[in-house]
N, CA and C of each residue as an Amber inpcrd file, in Angstrom:
protein
   492
  10.8380000 -14.8440000 -14.9710000  11.4670000 -15.0210000 -13.6690000
  11.8920000 -13.6630000 -13.1150000  11.5780000 -13.4190000 -11.8610000
  11.9350000 -12.1700000 -11.1990000  13.3370000 -12.2950000 -10.6230000
  14.1640000 -11.2930000 -10.8900000  15.5110000 -11.2890000 -10.3440000
  15.4430000 -11.0730000  -8.8390000  16.2700000 -11.7740000  -8.1070000
  16.3000000 -11.6040000  -6.6610000  17.6200000 -11.0320000  -6.1720000
  18.6060000 -10.8520000  -7.0850000  19.8460000 -10.2330000  -6.6420000
  19.5580000  -8.7550000  -6.3630000  20.2660000  -8.1780000  -5.4300000
  20.0660000  -6.8030000  -4.9830000  18.6840000  -6.5920000  -4.3750000
  18.0500000  -7.6680000  -3.9430000  16.7490000  -7.5790000  -3.2890000
  16.9040000  -8.0320000  -1.8430000  16.1280000  -7.3980000  -0.9830000
  16.1600000  -7.7420000   0.4320000  14.7630000  -7.5710000   1.0050000
  14.5480000  -8.1800000   2.1710000  13.2490000  -8.0560000   2.8140000
  13.4050000  -8.0590000   4.3330000  12.3180000  -7.6520000   4.9840000
  12.2720000  -7.6460000   6.4440000  10.8100000  -7.7290000   6.8450000
  10.5030000  -8.5260000   7.8510000   9.1320000  -8.7000000   8.3270000
   8.9700000  -7.9380000   9.6330000   7.9010000  -7.1310000   9.7080000
   7.6120000  -6.3590000  10.9180000   6.1980000  -6.6850000  11.3950000
   5.9870000  -6.5830000  12.6860000   4.6600000  -6.7490000  13.2570000
   3.8970000  -5.4370000  13.1580000   2.5730000  -5.5350000  13.0550000
   1.7270000  -4.3470000  13.0110000   0.3480000  -4.7060000  13.5460000
  -0.4840000  -3.7190000  13.8060000  -1.8540000  -4.0040000  14.2470000
  -2.7010000  -4.7470000  13.2090000  -2.2560000  -4.7840000  11.9570000
  -2.9930000  -5.5180000  10.9180000  -2.2650000  -6.8070000  10.5390000
  -1.3570000  -7.2520000  11.3720000  -0.6170000  -8.4870000  11.1250000
   0.7900000  -8.2250000  10.6490000   1.4670000  -9.2920000  10.3260000
   2.8540000  -9.1760000   9.8510000   2.8870000  -8.5030000   8.4850000
   3.8510000  -7.6010000   8.3070000   4.0640000  -6.8890000   7.0540000
   5.4480000  -7.2360000   6.5390000   5.5320000  -7.6060000   5.2840000
   6.8260000  -7.9060000   4.6780000   7.2360000  -6.7420000   3.8030000
   8.3390000  -6.1030000   4.1810000   8.9190000  -5.0010000   3.4100000
   9.9160000  -5.6030000   2.4300000   9.8740000  -5.1480000   1.1850000
  10.7800000  -5.6500000   0.1530000  11.4380000  -4.4590000  -0.5300000
  12.7370000  -4.5830000  -0.7950000  13.4630000  -3.5180000  -1.4920000
  14.3000000  -4.1230000  -2.6090000  14.4930000  -3.3270000  -3.6380000
  15.4220000  -3.6570000  -4.7210000  16.4140000  -2.5190000  -4.8010000
  17.6750000  -2.8500000  -4.8040000  18.7320000  -1.8420000  -4.8470000
  18.5380000  -0.7790000  -3.7620000  18.0440000  -1.2030000  -2.5900000
  17.9060000  -0.3120000  -1.4450000  16.6670000   0.5530000  -1.4240000
  15.7750000   0.4280000  -2.4110000  14.5680000   1.2500000  -2.4820000
  13.3420000   0.3730000  -2.3060000  12.3940000   0.8320000  -1.4900000
  11.1930000   0.0610000  -1.1890000  10.3800000  -0.2110000  -2.4550000
  10.1420000  -1.4850000  -2.7250000   9.3380000  -1.8970000  -3.8830000
   8.0900000  -2.6520000  -3.4670000   8.0130000  -3.0560000  -2.2050000
   6.8650000  -3.8210000  -1.7670000   6.6280000  -3.7140000  -0.2740000
   5.3620000  -3.7490000   0.0860000   4.9310000  -3.8800000   1.4760000
   3.6990000  -4.7730000   1.4100000   3.8750000  -6.0150000   1.8210000
   2.8360000  -7.0210000   1.6450000   2.3460000  -7.5460000   2.9840000
   1.0370000  -7.7420000   3.0650000   0.4130000  -8.3440000   4.2310000
   0.3820000  -9.8590000   4.0320000   0.2900000 -10.5950000   5.1410000
   0.1040000 -12.0410000   5.0320000  -1.1800000 -12.3100000   4.2630000
  -1.1740000 -13.2960000   3.4280000  -2.3220000 -13.7240000   2.6400000
  -2.8880000 -12.6150000   1.7550000  -2.0590000 -11.6710000   1.3740000
  -2.4990000 -10.5880000   0.4930000  -2.6450000 -11.0990000  -0.9350000
  -3.7230000 -10.6800000  -1.5750000  -3.9160000 -11.0200000  -2.9840000
  -2.7780000 -10.3860000  -3.7750000  -2.2730000 -11.0520000  -4.7630000
  -1.1790000 -10.6140000  -5.6290000   0.1600000 -10.4980000  -4.8890000
   0.2830000 -11.1430000  -3.7520000   1.5630000 -11.1700000  -3.0380000
   2.5200000 -12.0470000  -3.8450000   3.6930000 -11.5250000  -4.1770000
   4.6570000 -12.3390000  -4.9340000   5.1560000 -13.5160000  -4.0910000
   5.7090000 -14.5190000  -4.7250000   6.2870000 -15.6420000  -3.9740000
   7.4390000 -15.1610000  -3.0900000   7.5220000 -15.7240000  -1.9080000
   8.5480000 -15.2800000  -0.9500000   9.9650000 -15.4610000  -1.4730000
  10.1830000 -16.4330000  -2.3290000  11.5430000 -16.6420000  -2.8470000
  12.0120000 -15.4720000  -3.7090000  11.1110000 -14.5570000  -4.0690000
  11.5120000 -13.3820000  -4.8560000  11.8680000 -12.1870000  -3.9680000
  11.7170000 -12.3340000  -2.6520000  11.9190000 -11.1990000  -1.7450000
  13.3850000 -10.9040000  -1.4440000  14.2800000 -11.7910000  -1.7790000
  15.6930000 -11.5600000  -1.5130000  16.0880000 -11.9570000  -0.1070000
  17.2370000 -11.4610000   0.2920000  17.8210000 -11.8530000   1.5810000
  17.2130000 -11.0450000   2.7250000  17.1790000 -11.6040000   3.9340000
  16.7360000 -10.8280000   5.0950000  17.7520000  -9.7300000   5.4130000
  17.2650000  -8.5430000   5.7220000  18.1570000  -7.4290000   6.0470000
  17.3790000  -6.3790000   6.8440000  17.3370000  -6.5360000   8.1540000
  16.5840000  -5.6210000   9.0070000  17.1390000  -4.2010000   8.9530000
  18.4560000  -4.0490000   8.8860000  19.0690000  -2.7140000   8.9070000
  18.6100000  -1.8540000   7.7340000  18.4560000  -2.4480000   6.5770000
  18.0510000  -1.7130000   5.3820000  16.6810000  -1.0570000   5.5550000
  15.8490000  -1.6380000   6.3920000  14.4680000  -1.1790000   6.5360000
  14.2140000  -0.4120000   7.8340000  15.2640000   0.0310000   8.5040000
  15.0970000   0.7090000   9.7940000  14.2100000   1.9440000   9.6780000
  14.4110000   2.7560000   8.6470000  13.5990000   3.9700000   8.4870000
  12.1480000   3.6220000   8.1800000  11.9290000   2.6790000   7.2850000
  10.5620000   2.2710000   6.9500000   9.8660000   1.6830000   8.1750000
  10.5730000   0.8570000   8.9250000   9.9850000   0.2630000  10.1340000
   9.6400000   1.3400000  11.1560000  10.5200000   2.3270000  11.3240000
  10.2540000   3.4210000  12.2630000   9.0440000   4.2440000  11.8200000
   8.9470000   4.5360000  10.5140000   7.8120000   5.3190000  10.0280000
   6.5010000   4.5490000  10.1600000   6.5250000   3.2470000   9.9310000
   5.3160000   2.4510000  10.1410000   4.9140000   2.4430000  11.6140000
   5.8840000   2.3320000  12.5110000   5.5830000   2.3740000  13.9480000
   4.9680000   3.7200000  14.3230000   5.5130000   4.8040000  13.7790000
   4.9490000   6.1400000  14.0330000   3.5260000   6.2350000  13.4990000
   3.2940000   5.7150000  12.3090000   1.9580000   5.7260000  11.7070000
   0.9740000   4.9930000  12.6160000   1.3100000   3.7760000  13.0130000
   0.3920000   2.9840000  13.8230000   0.2580000   3.5120000  15.2550000
   1.1840000   4.3570000  15.6900000   1.0660000   4.9950000  16.9990000
   0.2730000   6.3020000  16.9100000  -0.1230000   6.6800000  15.6990000
  -0.9070000   7.9050000  15.5190000  -0.0670000   9.1480000  15.3630000
   1.2410000   9.0020000  15.1740000   2.1170000  10.1610000  15.0820000
   2.6010000  10.4970000  13.6840000   2.1410000   9.7720000  12.6970000
   2.5690000  10.0380000  11.3100000   1.3660000   9.8940000  10.3980000
   1.1790000  10.8970000   9.5280000   0.0720000  10.8500000   8.5650000
   0.5610000  10.7740000   7.1220000   1.8470000  11.0140000   6.9130000
   2.4430000  10.9610000   5.5780000   3.7670000  10.2070000   5.6930000
   3.9940000   9.2940000   4.7650000   5.2630000   8.5650000   4.7350000
   6.2630000   9.3250000   3.8750000   7.4990000   9.3050000   4.2960000
   8.5850000   9.9690000   3.5650000   9.6680000   8.9280000   3.2880000
   9.3680000   8.0710000   2.3360000  10.2720000   6.9890000   1.9770000
  10.4790000   6.9890000   0.4710000  11.6910000   6.7250000   0.0110000
  11.8800000   6.5540000  -1.4330000  11.1960000   5.2640000  -1.8700000
  10.4280000   5.3540000  -2.9540000   9.6700000   4.2190000  -3.4560000
  10.0440000   3.9300000  -4.9030000   9.9990000   2.6710000  -5.2670000
  10.1400000   2.2610000  -6.6630000   8.8620000   1.5050000  -7.0170000
   7.9390000   2.2030000  -7.6510000   6.6590000   1.6080000  -8.0250000
   6.8170000   0.8890000  -9.3590000   6.7400000  -0.4280000  -9.3180000
   6.9500000  -1.2400000 -10.5060000   5.6000000  -1.7180000 -11.0210000
   5.2210000  -1.2250000 -12.2010000   3.9570000  -1.6030000 -12.8070000
   3.8230000  -0.9340000 -14.1610000   2.6480000  -1.0510000 -14.7400000
   2.3970000  -0.4070000 -16.0260000   2.3370000   1.1050000 -15.8250000
   2.4590000   1.8850000 -16.8890000   2.3280000   3.3410000 -16.7370000
   0.9930000   3.7490000 -16.0930000  -0.0980000   3.0960000 -16.4760000
  -1.3980000   3.4270000 -15.8800000  -1.4090000   3.0830000 -14.3940000
  -0.9180000   1.9040000 -14.0280000  -0.8660000   1.5300000 -12.6200000
  -0.0600000   2.5340000 -11.8190000   1.0910000   2.9450000 -12.3420000
   1.9380000   3.9120000 -11.6150000   1.2170000   5.2420000 -11.4480000
   0.4450000   5.6670000 -12.4460000  -0.3380000   6.9010000 -12.3160000
  -1.3680000   6.7650000 -11.1990000  -2.0480000   5.6230000 -11.1520000
  -3.0380000   5.3850000 -10.0960000  -2.3540000   5.3990000  -8.7380000
  -1.2460000   4.6660000  -8.6070000  -0.5710000   4.5660000  -7.3210000
  -0.0210000   5.9190000  -6.8670000   0.4580000   6.7100000  -7.8030000
   0.9370000   8.0580000  -7.4540000  -0.2200000   8.9080000  -6.9530000
  -1.3660000   8.8050000  -7.6020000  -2.5380000   9.5900000  -7.1930000
  -3.0560000   9.1430000  -5.8260000  -2.8980000   7.8550000  -5.5050000
  -3.3070000   7.3760000  -4.1870000  -2.5780000   8.1410000  -3.0780000
  -1.3380000   8.4710000  -3.3220000  -0.5360000   9.1740000  -2.3130000
  -1.0440000  10.5910000  -2.0460000  -1.8990000  11.1030000  -2.9190000
  -2.4580000  12.4460000  -2.7370000  -3.7380000  12.4320000  -1.9060000
  -4.2490000  11.2480000  -1.5610000  -5.4520000  11.1660000  -0.7290000
  -5.0310000  11.4100000   0.7180000  -5.5540000  12.4550000   1.3550000
  -5.1170000  12.7680000   2.7250000  -5.4730000  11.6870000   3.7380000
  -4.6460000  11.5710000   4.7350000  -4.8530000  10.6840000   5.8840000
  -6.2630000  10.9120000   6.4320000  -6.9820000   9.8290000   6.6760000
  -8.3020000   9.9240000   7.2770000  -9.4330000  10.2260000   6.3080000
  -9.1210000  10.3930000   5.0250000 -10.1480000  10.6860000   4.0330000
 -10.2650000   9.5210000   3.0540000 -11.3940000   9.4700000   2.3690000
 -11.5940000   8.4600000   1.3490000 -12.1320000   9.1210000   0.0850000
 -11.9300000   8.4480000  -1.0330000 -12.5510000   8.8410000  -2.2950000
 -13.0260000   7.5630000  -2.9770000 -13.9010000   7.7270000  -3.9520000
 -14.3990000   6.5540000  -4.6760000 -13.4880000   6.2370000  -5.8510000
 -13.6620000   5.0370000  -6.3830000 -12.9110000   4.6360000  -7.5670000
 -13.2230000   5.5910000  -8.7260000 -14.4890000   5.9960000  -8.8440000
 -14.8850000   6.9360000  -9.8940000 -14.2230000   8.2910000  -9.7220000
 -14.1530000   8.7750000  -8.4890000 -13.4820000  10.0510000  -8.2330000
 -12.0030000   9.9620000  -8.5710000 -11.4010000   8.8340000  -8.2580000
  -9.9870000   8.6530000  -8.5830000  -9.7920000   8.6300000 -10.0990000
 -10.6930000   7.9740000 -10.8140000 -10.6280000   7.9650000 -12.2790000
 -10.7760000   9.3950000 -12.8130000 -11.6790000  10.1710000 -12.2310000
 -11.8380000  11.5800000 -12.6350000 -10.5440000  12.3550000 -12.4250000
  -9.9080000  12.1610000 -11.2840000  -8.6410000  12.8520000 -10.9900000
  -7.5700000  12.5320000 -12.0270000  -7.6440000  11.3250000 -12.5770000
  -6.6700000  10.9040000 -13.5880000  -7.0490000  11.3950000 -14.9830000
  -8.2040000  12.0680000 -15.0830000  -8.6670000  12.5520000 -16.3780000
  -9.2640000  11.4490000 -17.2350000  -9.6610000  10.3490000 -16.6020000
 -10.2440000   9.2160000 -17.3050000 -11.5250000   8.7860000 -16.5880000
 -12.5850000   9.5880000 -16.6860000 -13.7970000   9.3510000 -15.8910000
 -14.4850000   8.0130000 -16.1320000 -14.2200000   7.3480000 -17.2370000
 -14.8500000   6.0510000 -17.4920000 -13.9610000   4.8840000 -17.0660000
 -12.8720000   5.1540000 -16.3910000 -11.9000000   4.1080000 -16.0520000
 -11.9900000   3.6280000 -14.6080000 -13.1460000   3.7440000 -13.9670000
 -13.2590000   3.3420000 -12.5640000 -12.8800000   1.8750000 -12.3510000
 -13.2950000   0.9900000 -13.2570000 -12.9570000  -0.4280000 -13.1020000
 -11.4480000  -0.6480000 -13.2530000 -10.8460000   0.0270000 -14.2180000
  -9.3950000  -0.0900000 -14.4070000  -8.6500000   0.4600000 -13.1940000
  -9.1760000   1.5380000 -12.6200000  -8.5900000   2.0940000 -11.4000000
  -8.6720000   1.0660000 -10.2820000  -9.8170000   0.3900000 -10.1670000
  -9.9770000  -0.6410000  -9.1470000  -8.9840000  -1.7790000  -9.3180000
  -8.7730000  -2.1980000 -10.5500000  -7.8040000  -3.2710000 -10.8010000
  -6.3860000  -2.8380000 -10.4540000  -6.0250000  -1.6160000 -10.8450000
  -4.6880000  -1.0990000 -10.5140000  -4.5400000  -0.9550000  -9.0060000
  -5.5950000  -0.4810000  -8.3540000  -5.5830000  -0.3090000  -6.9090000
  -5.3200000  -1.6490000  -6.2240000  -5.9720000  -2.7010000  -6.7160000
  -5.8080000  -4.0240000  -6.1370000  -4.4150000  -4.5920000  -6.2920000
  -3.6760000  -4.1250000  -7.2750000  -2.3140000  -4.6210000  -7.5080000
  -1.2380000  -3.7080000  -6.9230000  -1.6490000  -2.7420000  -6.1150000
  -0.6990000  -1.8530000  -5.4570000   0.3260000  -2.6880000  -4.6780000
   1.6080000  -2.5730000  -5.0150000   2.6090000  -3.3980000  -4.3390000
   3.1000000  -2.8450000  -3.0050000   2.7280000  -1.6180000  -2.6740000
   3.2640000  -1.0070000  -1.4470000   2.0890000  -0.5280000  -0.5840000
   1.3270000  -1.5040000  -0.0760000   0.1410000  -1.1560000   0.7050000
   0.5090000  -0.3240000   1.9320000  -0.4540000   0.3620000   2.4430000
  -0.3880000   1.2640000   3.5920000   0.4020000   2.5220000   3.2370000
   1.6540000   2.3890000   2.8170000   2.4600000   3.5550000   2.4320000
   1.8400000   4.2380000   1.2110000   1.4280000   3.4520000   0.2370000
   0.6430000   3.9340000  -0.9030000  -0.7860000   3.5330000  -0.5490000
  -1.5810000   4.4730000  -0.0240000  -2.8080000   4.1410000   0.7140000
  -4.0180000   3.7430000  -0.1270000  -3.9500000   2.5680000  -0.7190000
  -5.0720000   2.0770000  -1.5230000  -6.2970000   1.7840000  -0.6650000
  -6.1130000   1.6390000   0.6450000  -7.2480000   1.3970000   1.5320000
  -8.1880000   2.5970000   1.6050000  -7.7480000   3.7680000   1.1450000
  -8.5660000   4.9830000   1.2080000  -9.5320000   5.1150000   0.0300000
  -9.5930000   4.1130000  -0.8400000 -10.5070000   4.1480000  -1.9750000
 -11.6770000   3.2110000  -1.6800000 -12.8900000   3.7430000  -1.8250000
 -14.1050000   3.0130000  -1.4850000 -15.0650000   3.0200000  -2.6720000
 -16.1540000   2.2800000  -2.5360000 -17.1810000   2.2600000  -3.5670000
 -17.8960000   3.5940000  -3.6640000 -18.6810000   3.7760000  -4.7070000
 -19.3770000   5.0470000  -4.9710000 -20.2890000   5.4610000  -3.8210000
 -20.8420000   4.4970000  -3.0920000 -21.7420000   4.8040000  -1.9840000
 -21.0080000   4.8540000  -0.6440000 -19.6860000   4.7430000  -0.6930000
 -18.9000000   4.7150000   0.5350000 -18.6920000   3.3090000   1.0680000
 -19.1910000   2.3100000   0.3360000 -19.0620000   0.9250000   0.7870000
 -17.6100000   0.4520000   0.6920000 -17.2730000  -0.4780000   1.5620000
 -15.9310000  -1.0480000   1.5540000 -15.9030000  -2.1870000   0.5500000
 -15.4450000  -1.8590000  -0.6330000 -15.3190000  -2.8730000  -1.6670000
 -13.9360000  -3.4970000  -1.5490000 -13.5760000  -4.3830000  -2.4350000
 -12.3540000  -5.1610000  -2.3700000 -11.1180000  -4.4630000  -1.8380000
 -10.2870000  -5.2710000  -1.2130000  -8.9970000  -4.8090000  -0.7080000
  -8.0650000  -6.0110000  -0.7120000  -6.8870000  -5.8510000  -1.2930000
  -5.9440000  -6.9560000  -1.4190000  -5.5840000  -7.6040000  -0.0990000
  -5.6330000  -6.8400000   0.9850000  -5.3110000  -7.3710000   2.3010000
  -6.5240000  -7.8880000   3.0480000  -7.7130000  -7.7830000   2.4250000
  -8.9500000  -8.2380000   3.0610000  -9.7620000  -7.0670000   3.5990000
 -11.0670000  -7.2100000   3.5260000 -11.9770000  -6.1280000   3.9350000
 -11.7960000  -5.7720000   5.4100000 -11.5660000  -6.7570000   6.2780000
 -11.4060000  -6.4400000   7.7040000 -10.1840000  -5.5540000   7.9440000
  -9.1060000  -5.7860000   7.2170000  -7.9280000  -4.9270000   7.3580000
  -8.2310000  -3.5290000   6.8320000  -8.9530000  -3.4450000   5.7180000
  -9.3210000  -2.1380000   5.1660000 -10.1620000  -1.3780000   6.1870000
 -11.1540000  -2.0540000   6.7590000 -12.0040000  -1.4230000   7.7790000
 -11.1530000  -0.9380000   8.9510000 -10.2350000  -1.7890000   9.3950000
  -9.3700000  -1.4260000  10.5240000  -8.5450000  -0.1750000  10.2000000
  -7.9230000  -0.1420000   9.0280000  -7.0900000   1.0080000   8.6580000
  -7.9150000   2.2840000   8.5580000  -9.0900000   2.2010000   7.9730000
  -9.9350000   3.3980000   7.8400000 -10.4300000   3.8850000   9.2020000
 -10.8580000   2.9630000  10.0550000 -11.2940000   3.3590000  11.4070000
 -10.1340000   3.9480000  12.1870000  -8.9750000   3.3340000  12.0570000
  -7.7840000   3.8510000  12.7310000  -7.4860000   5.2770000  12.2870000
  -7.5100000   5.5150000  10.9590000  -7.1860000   6.8530000  10.4550000
  -8.2510000   7.8800000  10.8260000  -9.4390000   7.4460000  11.0600000
 -10.5090000   8.3760000  11.4810000 -10.4870000   8.6120000  12.9850000
  -9.5090000   8.0310000  13.6680000  -9.3470000   8.2680000  15.0950000
 -10.0930000   7.3010000  15.9770000 -10.6680000   6.2800000  15.3860000
 -11.4680000   5.3550000  16.1670000 -10.6850000   4.2520000  16.8680000
  -9.4070000   4.0890000  16.5590000  -8.6620000   2.9670000  17.1350000
  -7.3640000   3.3980000  17.8300000  -7.2570000   4.6340000  18.2040000
  -6.0040000   5.0540000  18.8840000  -6.0770000   4.8020000  20.3380000
C-alpha cells in the first residue's frame, strides 16, 4: 500500500491533455498524463493543492509556450537504482534532440542493456520534466511511450519548432 499522507496533487491543462502533478513532502514525484501506462491509482495522489504546484505549473506553461527548454524543479525520483540512473540520464538529453535506447544504454556504461533502458524509460514517473519522449528506436522510429505515440510525436515536433 502506498502512503498518501504528506502527498498532494494538482491537475493542469496542456497541449497534450490534462497533466496530474503529484508531490510527496512538497517535492515533485509524479507528472502523469491521462490514460498513461503505469499511472498510479488516483487515490494515491493525496489531497488537491494548487498552491504547492505553482512553480511547476508556471514552468510547464513556459515550456509549452516555447520559452523554457530546461526545468528547474526539485524532483524525488522513486524507483530502483537502475531506473533512477536512467531517469537522471534522460535529463541530460538536450531540448529538441533525441537519442536511441542503445545510445542511452551506452551512456550508462551498459551497452547491452537497451531493453532494460526501454523498460525503465516506460516507467518514468515524471514525464515531460524528465524527458523520456526524447528516446527513440535505433532507426529513429517512434517506439513505445507511456503517454501514447501521438503524444510522443507531438512533444518531439513541438521541441523541433514545428508546433509553436
